[in-house]
C-alpha positions in Angstrom: 0.0 0.0 0.0 1.3 3.4 -1.0 1.4 6.3 1.4 -1.1 8.3 -0.7 -3.5 5.4 -0.6 -3.2 5.1 3.2 -3.8 8.8 3.6 -7.0 8.6 1.5 -8.2 5.6 3.5 -7.6 7.3 6.8 -9.3 10.5 5.6 -12.3 8.6 4.4 -12.8 6.0 7.1 -11.1 7.2 10.3 -13.6 8.0 13.0 -13.0 10.9 15.3 -11.3 10.1 18.6 -12.3 11.6 21.9 -9.3 12.5 24.0 -9.2 10.8 27.4 -9.4 12.9 30.5 -6.2 13.4 32.5 -5.1 10.4 34.7 -5.7 12.5 37.9 -9.3 13.3 36.8 -10.0 9.7 36.0 -8.5 8.7 39.3 -10.9 11.1 41.0 -13.8 9.5 39.3 -12.6 6.0 40.1 -12.1 7.0 43.7 -15.5 8.5 44.0 -17.1 5.3 42.7 -14.9 3.0 44.9 -15.3 5.0 48.1 -19.0 5.1 47.8 -19.0 1.3 47.5 -16.5 0.5 50.3 -18.1 3.0 52.7 -21.4 1.2 52.3 -19.6 -2.1 53.0 -17.9 -0.7 56.1 -21.3 0.5 57.4 -22.9 -2.9 56.7 -20.0 -5.1 58.0 -19.0 -3.1 61.1 -20.4 -4.4 64.4 -20.8 -0.8 65.5 -19.5 2.4 64.1 -19.0 3.7 67.7 -16.1 1.1 67.9 -14.3 3.0 65.1 -14.9 6.3 66.7 -13.3 4.9 69.9 -10.0 4.0 68.3 -7.4 6.4 69.5 -4.3 4.6 68.3 -2.4 7.0 65.9 -0.6 4.1 64.3 -3.9 2.4 63.2 -5.0 5.6 61.4 -1.6 6.2 59.9 -1.7 2.6 58.6 -5.1 3.2 57.0 -4.0 6.6 55.5 -0.9 5.0 54.0 -2.9 2.1 52.5 -5.4 4.5 51.0 -2.7 6.8 49.7 -1.0 3.7 48.2 -4.2 2.8 46.4 -4.7 6.4 45.0 -1.1 6.7 43.9 -1.2 3.2 42.2 -4.5 4.2 40.4 -2.8 7.3 39.0 0.2 5.2 37.9 -2.0 2.6 36.2 -4.2 5.2 34.4 -1.1 7.1 33.3 0.5 4.0 31.9 -2.2 3.6 29.3 -1.6 7.1 27.9 1.1 6.9 25.1 3.9 9.2 26.1 2.8 9.4 29.7 5.4 10.2 32.3 7.4 7.1 33.4 7.9 8.7 36.8 4.3 7.9 37.5 5.4 4.3 38.2 7.2 5.5 41.3 4.1 7.2 42.8 3.0 4.2 45.0 6.5 3.5 46.3 6.6 6.0 49.2 3.1 5.4 50.6 3.5 1.6 50.2 6.8 1.8 52.1 5.1 3.8 54.9 2.2 1.2 54.9 4.6 -1.7 55.3 6.8 0.2 57.7 3.9 1.0 60.0 3.0 -2.6 60.2 6.6 -3.7 60.9 6.8 -1.1 63.6 3.6 -2.5 65.1 5.1 -5.9 65.1 8.2 -4.6 67.0 6.0 -2.9 69.5 4.0 -6.1 70.1 7.2 -8.0 70.6 8.5 -5.5 73.1 5.3 -5.6 75.1 4.3 -9.3 74.8 7.5 -11.1 73.8 7.2 -13.9 71.3 3.5 -14.1 71.8 3.2 -10.7 70.1 4.5 -12.1 66.8 2.0 -15.0 66.6 0.1 -15.0 63.3 -3.5 -16.0 63.7 -6.0 -17.1 61.0 -7.8 -14.1 59.5 -10.0 -15.5 56.7 -12.9 -13.1 57.5 -10.6 -10.2 56.6 -9.5 -11.9 53.4 -13.2 -12.4 52.4 -13.9 -8.7 53.2 -11.0 -7.6 51.0 -12.2 -9.7 48.1 -15.7 -8.4 48.5 -14.4 -4.9 48.7 -12.4 -5.3 45.5 -15.3 -6.1 43.2 -16.4 -2.6 42.3 -13.0 -0.9 42.4 -11.5 -3.6 40.2 -14.4 -3.5 37.7 -14.3 0.3 37.5 -10.5 0.6 37.0 -10.5 -2.3 34.4 -13.1 -0.4 32.4 -11.1 2.8 32.5 -7.9 1.0 31.5 -9.6 -0.5 28.5 -10.3 3.0 27.2 -6.5 3.6 26.9 -3.6 1.9 25.2 -2.3 -0.9 27.6 1.2 -1.1 26.1 2.6 -2.6 29.3 -0.3 -4.9 30.4 1.7 -6.8 33.0 2.9 -3.7 34.9 -0.4 -1.9 34.4 -2.3 -4.8 35.8 0.0 -5.1 38.8 -0.3 -1.4 39.8 -4.1 -1.5 39.2 -4.3 -4.5 41.5 -2.3 -2.6 44.1 -4.8 0.3 43.8 -7.7 -2.0 44.4 -5.8 -3.8 47.3 -5.1 -0.5 49.1 -8.8 0.3 49.3 -9.7 -3.3 50.1 -7.3 -3.3 53.0 -8.8 -0.2 54.5 -12.3 -1.7 54.2 -11.3 -4.9 56.0 -9.5 -3.0 58.8 -12.3 -0.5 59.3 -15.0 -3.3 59.3 -12.9 -5.5 61.7 -10.4 -3.2 63.5 -9.5 -5.6 66.3 -6.7 -8.0 65.6 -4.8 -10.1 68.1 -1.4 -9.1 66.7 0.0 -6.8 64.1 1.8 -9.7 62.6 -1.6 -11.1 61.7 -2.4 -8.0 59.7 1.0 -7.9 58.1 0.8 -11.5 56.8 -2.9 -11.8 55.9 -3.7 -8.3 54.7 -0.4 -7.6 52.9 -0.3 -11.2 51.6 -3.8 -10.8 50.2 -2.9 -7.4 48.7 0.1 -9.0 47.0 -2.1 -11.8 45.7 -4.6 -9.3 44.2 -1.7 -7.5 42.5 -0.4 -10.8 41.0 -3.8 -11.8 39.8 -4.3 -8.4 38.3 -0.9 -8.5 36.6 -1.9 -11.9 35.0 -5.3 -10.5 33.9 -3.6 -7.4 32.5 -2.9 -9.3 29.3 -6.6 -9.5 28.6 -7.3 -5.8 28.9 -7.2 -5.3 25.2 -5.2 -6.6 22.2 -3.1 -3.6 21.2 -0.7 -3.8 18.2 2.8 -2.9 19.2 4.4 -3.5 15.7 4.2 -0.8 13.0 2.1 -1.9 10.0 5.1 -1.8 7.7 7.0 -4.2 9.9 4.0 -6.6 10.2 3.5 -6.4 6.4 7.2 -7.1 5.8 7.1 -10.2 8.0 4.0 -11.4 6.2 5.6 -10.9 2.8 8.7 -12.7 3.9 6.6 -15.6 5.1 
């Protein structure tokens, strides 16, 4: 196909394209949808909201703030990654809040050990929180997957992973607010962070199904076909 023919075809058949909103704006829309859903879950699953109001531990609220910020930053990174030419520095956005989230939990484990000795590091079963995190992930995961499909997922593995981290951050907050009492911080570290890592891995695997997006120029693909 000659260049002139290609120009004529594009001029005749190409449909107008609506430009995507900025990643920050799309993140705000995703966050509004997700927070509405998870807030409803917290109200429905919490034994009593007065229990939350009575929590005075600064570390607990710092942990939730770090997890929520991780989720928001990861959502920005994921939605930026499907914009061709988007800043590569966006990949680093979740790093600092995620480190704070993990660091807060590790410090909680140290405090438990200093107060209770080895008993403070026991990891207890926490399947109810795993179930709460999975339930809380349904709407945020669906919403961000839909938004990602509107872009160009040129790095589906990495995009899926950070999108999964975004969902996991919100899911962790939902589980902790609906069941704030845990016997040890080690239980939260293993079960909550482990579930979050599992969600990110599953999302990374699912990223390849976001959309088939050609990465080879038409001329290169045509050359290979002719050579075959």
